[in-house]
C-alpha positions in Angstrom: 0.0 0.0 0.0 1.4 3.4 -0.9 1.9 6.1 1.7 -1.0 8.2 0.4 -3.5 5.3 0.7 -2.0 4.5 4.1 -2.6 8.1 5.3 -6.2 8.1 4.1 -6.8 4.8 5.8 -5.2 6.1 9.0 -7.3 9.2 8.9 -10.5 7.2 8.3 -9.7 4.9 11.3 -9.0 7.9 13.6 -12.3 9.5 12.4 -14.2 6.3 13.2 -12.7 6.0 16.6 -13.5 9.6 17.3 -17.1 9.2 16.3 -17.5 6.0 18.4 -16.0 7.8 21.4 -18.1 10.9 21.2 -21.7 11.9 21.8 -23.9 12.1 18.7 -24.5 15.8 19.2 -21.4 17.8 18.1 -23.0 21.0 19.7 -23.1 19.4 23.2 -21.0 21.2 25.8 -17.6 19.7 26.4 -17.6 17.2 29.2 -21.1 15.9 28.5 -20.2 13.1 26.2 -21.8 9.7 26.9 -19.6 7.5 29.1 -17.6 4.5 28.1 -18.9 1.6 30.2 -17.3 -1.8 29.9 -19.0 -3.5 32.9 -22.2 -3.2 34.8 -22.4 -4.7 38.3 -25.7 -5.3 40.2 -25.8 -6.1 43.9 -29.0 -7.4 45.5 -29.0 -7.6 49.3 -31.9 -9.4 51.1 -33.7 -6.9 53.5 -34.4 -9.8 55.9 -30.6 -10.5 56.1 -28.3 -12.9 54.4 -25.6 -12.8 51.8 -25.7 -10.2 49.1 -25.9 -11.4 45.5 -23.5 -9.8 43.1 -23.4 -10.2 39.3 -21.4 -8.4 36.6 -21.9 -8.2 32.8 -18.8 -7.3 30.9 -18.1 -6.1 27.4 -14.4 -5.1 26.9 -15.1 -2.7 24.0 -18.0 -0.9 25.7 -21.7 -1.7 26.1 -22.7 -0.6 22.7 -24.9 -2.0 19.9 -23.4 -5.5 20.1 -24.5 -7.9 22.8 -22.3 -8.0 25.9 -19.9 -10.9 26.2 -20.8 -12.4 29.5 -22.6 -12.4 32.8 -20.4 -13.9 35.5 -23.2 -15.2 37.8 -27.0 -15.4 37.5 -28.8 -13.6 40.3 -30.6 -16.4 42.2 -33.4 -14.9 44.3 -35.6 -16.5 47.0 -39.4 -16.5 46.7 -41.2 -14.1 49.0 -38.3 -11.8 49.6 -37.4 -8.2 49.3 -34.0 -7.0 48.1 -32.3 -3.7 48.1 -30.3 -3.3 44.9 -27.4 -1.1 43.8 -25.8 -0.8 40.4 -22.2 0.2 39.5 -20.9 1.2 36.1 -17.3 0.7 35.3 -14.8 1.6 32.5 -12.2 -1.2 32.6 -10.9 -0.6 29.1 -7.5 -0.1 30.8 -7.2 -2.9 33.4 -4.5 -1.0 35.2 -6.8 2.0 35.6 -10.4 0.9 36.2 -12.6 4.0 36.4 -15.9 3.9 38.5 -18.3 5.7 36.1 -20.9 5.5 38.9 -19.2 8.5 40.5 -19.6 10.5 37.3 -23.3 9.5 37.1 -23.7 10.8 40.7 -21.9 14.0 39.9 -24.0 14.5 36.8 -27.2 13.2 38.4 -29.5 15.7 36.5 -28.2 14.1 33.2 -28.7 10.4 34.2 -31.4 8.0 35.2 -31.3 4.2 35.6 -34.4 2.2 34.6 -35.1 -1.4 35.6 -37.5 -3.9 33.9 -38.2 -7.5 35.0 -39.3 -9.9 32.2 -40.2 -13.6 32.1 -40.9 -13.9 35.9 -44.4 -13.7 37.3 -44.7 -12.0 40.7 -41.2 -10.4 40.5 -41.2 -6.7 40.3 -39.2 -3.5 40.9 -41.8 -1.5 42.9 -39.2 1.2 43.8 -37.1 1.7 40.7 -35.3 4.6 42.5 -34.4 4.9 46.1 -32.3 7.9 45.4 -32.9 11.3 43.9 -31.0 13.8 41.9 -30.4 17.4 43.1 -33.7 18.5 41.5 -35.7 15.8 43.3 -36.1 13.5 40.2 -35.3 9.8 40.4 -31.7 8.7 39.8 -31.9 4.9 40.2 -28.5 3.9 41.4 -30.3 2.2 44.3 -33.6 0.3 43.8 -35.8 -2.5 45.2 -36.7 -5.9 43.9 -39.6 -7.9 45.4 -40.4 -11.6 44.7 -43.8 -13.0 45.3 -44.4 -16.0 47.6 -45.2 -18.2 44.7 -42.7 -16.8 42.2 -40.4 -19.3 40.5 -38.5 -19.9 37.3 -36.1 -17.8 35.2 -36.2 -14.4 33.6 -34.2 -11.2 33.4 -33.6 -7.9 34.9 -32.9 -5.2 32.3 -30.7 -2.3 33.5 -30.9 0.8 31.3 -28.7 3.8 32.0 -30.3 6.7 30.2 -28.3 9.9 29.4 -30.0 13.3 29.1 -27.9 15.7 26.9 -30.2 16.4 24.0 -33.3 16.8 26.1 -33.8 17.8 29.8 -34.4 15.0 32.3 -37.4 16.7 33.8 -39.2 14.4 36.2 -37.1 11.4 35.1 -40.0 9.1 34.5 -39.2 8.3 30.9 -35.9 7.3 29.3 -34.2 9.7 26.9 -33.1 8.7 23.3 -29.4 8.5 24.5 -28.2 5.3 26.2 -25.0 4.8 28.1 -25.6 1.1 29.0 -28.4 -1.4 28.3 -27.9 -4.9 29.7 -30.1 -7.8 30.9 -29.1 -9.9 33.9 -30.3 -13.5 34.2 -32.6 -13.9 37.3 -33.8 -17.1 38.8 -36.3 -17.6 41.7 -36.5 -20.8 43.5 
């Protein structure tokens, strides 16, 4: 390949990397780009006591349009129980310098909201999808609650959607924006 073609190919690659790493809105204020998230960790702690359940979904190149690579452990819940949940978002693209993106979500709480949806399990719900609020009193969702019915059983999933509000205001935070920082589904079992 001649040097001219190599230069064009290098410029195209750099452009693609730049587009993938930036927010879709070139007019957005600096510092408000969507976050690079390579892992989402959910912890569910039984309110009645007992060991916390922790599960992580990883995707080394970021939780983008392709499916994540793996969930390390399914979340095995008990029937008839209430759990307090927390979620963490991590950028482990550099294993020597793992960044806790959750701190940035907290700092920019008026621009973020985490949404939870349970599918495939009857009697399992997220009645309190946000136990925490942003500085304006709207839901943030870094902490939440999961309740299983006394007769719940089987397998399903818990979808975790981190919505980013750059192009539109968060307002009351009751609906997701059209920007997504992370969207993953954790396997849940109840037995």
